[in-house]
Residue frames relative to the residue before (quaternion, step in Angstrom):
aa qw qx qy qz dx dy dz
X 1.0000 0.0000 0.0000 0.0000 0.00 0.00 0.00
X 0.6383 0.5248 -0.3246 0.4602 3.59 1.03 -0.81
X 0.6376 0.5240 -0.3267 0.4606 3.58 1.01 -0.81
X 0.6504 0.5163 -0.3137 0.4604 3.61 0.91 -0.86
X 0.6550 0.5013 -0.3057 0.4756 3.59 0.98 -0.87
X 0.6509 0.5234 -0.3085 0.4552 3.58 0.96 -0.88
X 0.6552 0.5017 -0.3079 0.4735 3.58 0.94 -0.87
X 0.6478 0.5161 -0.3108 0.4662 3.60 0.94 -0.87
X 0.6501 0.5182 -0.3076 0.4628 3.56 0.97 -0.90
X 0.6722 0.5033 -0.2956 0.4554 3.59 0.89 -0.90
X 0.6480 0.5123 -0.3111 0.4700 3.56 0.99 -0.80
X 0.6734 0.4828 -0.3086 0.4671 3.61 0.89 -0.81
X 0.6408 0.5122 -0.3285 0.4681 3.59 1.04 -0.66
X 0.6525 0.5064 -0.3308 0.4565 3.58 1.00 -0.70
X 0.6149 0.5379 -0.3455 0.4618 3.61 1.10 -0.57
X 0.6534 0.5146 -0.3171 0.4557 3.57 0.98 -0.79
X 0.6819 0.4868 -0.3074 0.4512 3.59 0.93 -0.77
X 0.6226 0.5533 -0.3415 0.4354 3.65 1.17 -0.37
X 0.5668 0.6206 -0.3871 0.3790 3.60 1.15 -0.43
X 0.4867 -0.6498 0.5012 0.2995 3.57 -1.12 0.75
X 0.5220 -0.6237 0.4836 0.3236 3.52 -1.19 0.59
X 0.3173 -0.7463 0.5555 0.1837 3.56 -0.89 0.91
X 0.0826 -0.8130 0.5763 0.0039 3.55 -0.56 1.20
X 0.6615 -0.4890 0.3851 0.4183 3.54 -1.32 0.29
X 0.6324 0.5425 -0.3296 0.4440 3.58 1.00 -0.81
X 0.6713 0.4887 -0.3065 0.4654 3.59 0.97 -0.82
X 0.6069 0.5683 -0.3594 0.4236 3.59 1.02 -0.74
X 0.7894 0.3273 -0.1610 0.4937 3.60 0.93 -0.89
X 0.5741 0.5903 -0.3905 0.4117 3.62 1.21 0.22
X 0.5098 -0.6148 0.4996 0.3353 3.56 -1.34 0.13
X 0.5744 -0.2028 -0.7931 0.0058 1.60 -2.06 1.38
X 0.6648 -0.5234 0.3639 0.3894 3.53 -1.23 0.53
X 0.5423 -0.6388 0.4457 0.3151 3.56 -1.05 0.79
X 0.7561 0.3869 -0.2145 0.4823 3.57 0.90 -0.86
X 0.6673 -0.5512 0.3019 0.3997 3.56 1.14 0.47
X 0.7214 -0.4428 0.3407 0.4092 3.46 -1.39 -0.01
X 0.0774 -0.7839 0.6139 0.0506 3.54 -1.04 0.78
X 0.3093 -0.7396 0.5752 0.1627 3.54 -1.15 0.71
X 0.0906 -0.8019 0.5902 0.0202 3.55 -0.98 0.90
X 0.8217 0.2898 -0.1801 0.4565 3.57 -1.28 0.30
X 0.1663 0.8173 -0.5344 0.1372 3.59 0.99 0.72
X 0.0482 0.7854 -0.6129 0.0718 3.62 -0.83 1.04
X 0.2543 -0.7531 0.5888 0.1464 3.57 -0.94 0.92
X 0.5021 -0.6481 0.4844 0.3054 3.58 -0.96 0.88
X 0.6250 -0.5712 0.3732 0.3792 3.63 -1.08 0.66
X 0.7114 0.4233 -0.2688 0.4924 3.61 1.04 -0.65
X 0.4892 -0.7053 0.4046 0.3157 3.60 1.29 -0.01
X 0.4918 0.7018 -0.4092 0.3132 3.60 1.24 0.10
X 0.8114 0.0813 -0.0223 0.5784 3.58 1.12 -0.52
X 0.2561 -0.7308 0.6146 0.1507 3.50 -1.37 0.34
X 0.1611 -0.7693 0.6081 0.1118 3.59 -0.97 0.81
X 0.0340 0.7968 -0.6006 0.0577 3.55 -1.13 0.64
X 0.4156 -0.6652 0.5630 0.2604 3.54 -1.35 0.35
X 0.0352 -0.7921 0.6092 -0.0143 3.56 -0.91 0.97
X 0.4524 -0.6889 0.4989 0.2681 3.56 -0.95 0.84
X 0.5497 -0.6091 0.4612 0.3377 3.53 -1.20 0.63
X 0.6034 -0.5634 0.4207 0.3763 3.56 -1.18 0.48
X 0.7133 0.4615 -0.2538 0.4624 3.55 1.00 -0.85
X 0.7916 0.0470 0.0041 0.6092 3.62 1.17 -0.58
X 0.2841 -0.8154 0.4843 0.1408 3.55 -0.13 1.31
X 0.6237 0.5416 -0.3501 0.4416 3.63 1.21 -0.23
X 0.6385 0.4577 -0.3287 0.5242 3.63 1.26 -0.18
X 0.1769 -0.8393 0.5136 0.0235 3.52 -0.45 1.31
X 0.1825 -0.7423 0.6372 0.0982 3.55 -1.13 0.85
X 0.4212 -0.6858 0.5369 0.2530 3.57 -1.23 0.56
X 0.0738 -0.8093 0.5818 -0.0325 3.54 -0.75 1.18
X 0.1958 -0.7577 0.6110 0.1194 3.54 -1.28 0.46
X 0.1373 -0.7604 0.6305 0.0731 3.55 -1.04 0.87
X 0.2436 -0.7692 0.5794 0.1156 3.55 -0.69 1.17
X 0.3880 -0.7655 0.4674 0.2121 3.58 -0.53 1.19
X 0.6562 0.5281 -0.3166 0.4362 3.59 1.03 -0.71
X 0.7712 0.3454 -0.1817 0.5029 3.57 0.82 -1.00
X 0.3799 -0.7390 0.4746 0.2904 3.57 1.18 -0.51
X 0.5266 0.6417 -0.3973 0.3913 3.59 1.29 0.29
X 0.2319 -0.7366 0.6229 0.1250 3.48 -1.21 0.74
X 0.0303 0.8100 -0.5846 0.0337 3.59 -0.89 0.89
X 0.5035 -0.6385 0.5004 0.2973 3.52 -1.22 0.63
X 0.2333 -0.7782 0.5708 0.1192 3.56 -0.83 1.05
X 0.8037 -0.0245 0.0621 0.5913 3.56 0.93 -0.89
X 0.2632 -0.7582 0.5846 0.1183 3.55 -0.83 1.11
X 0.4540 -0.7158 0.4615 0.2617 3.61 -0.70 1.03
X 0.5419 0.6061 -0.4054 0.4177 3.60 1.22 -0.33
X 0.5700 0.6061 -0.3764 0.4075 3.62 1.18 -0.45
X 0.6194 0.5536 -0.3424 0.4388 3.58 1.18 -0.43
X 0.6443 0.5120 -0.3050 0.4793 3.56 1.21 -0.51
X 0.1841 -0.8308 0.5204 0.0720 3.56 -0.50 1.18
X 0.7612 -0.2890 0.2011 0.5447 3.64 1.16 0.12
X 0.7664 -0.3456 0.2654 0.4720 3.51 -1.31 -0.30
X 0.2910 -0.7553 0.5644 0.1621 3.55 -0.97 0.88
X 0.1904 -0.7474 0.6259 0.1154 3.55 -1.03 0.83
X 0.0143 0.8373 -0.5423 0.0678 3.52 0.03 1.33
X 0.4811 -0.6278 0.5193 0.3237 3.55 -1.13 0.62
X 0.6542 -0.5053 0.3818 0.4134 3.55 -1.27 0.34
X 0.6222 0.5481 -0.3330 0.4489 3.58 1.07 -0.72
X 0.6761 0.4743 -0.2940 0.4811 3.62 0.94 -0.86
X 0.6221 0.5334 -0.3411 0.4607 3.60 1.03 -0.72
X 0.6598 0.4983 -0.3002 0.4756 3.59 1.00 -0.82
X 0.6387 0.5424 -0.3259 0.4378 3.56 1.06 -0.73
X 0.6863 0.4680 -0.2676 0.4881 3.56 1.03 -0.83
């Protein structure tokens, strides 16, 4: 019984040492630690589809508009937030500080 307990203890300790260290930077970086979240859920008046905002895989704070069709069970991208970005921004120091 002591041998079984010792083996179990050693195995559990080895699993703990394999885990990555959780840093503040990792907590606030993409992808989100707790997985994907959906925001702004809206049901169409006829109940045929649902629209929602979903964060990008590379940056969970940049949201795209998606649609889920209840009849077909398909999800499709309606609007990509990258479309709002028109290129490099030339901001004044004042505007950079404001943002």
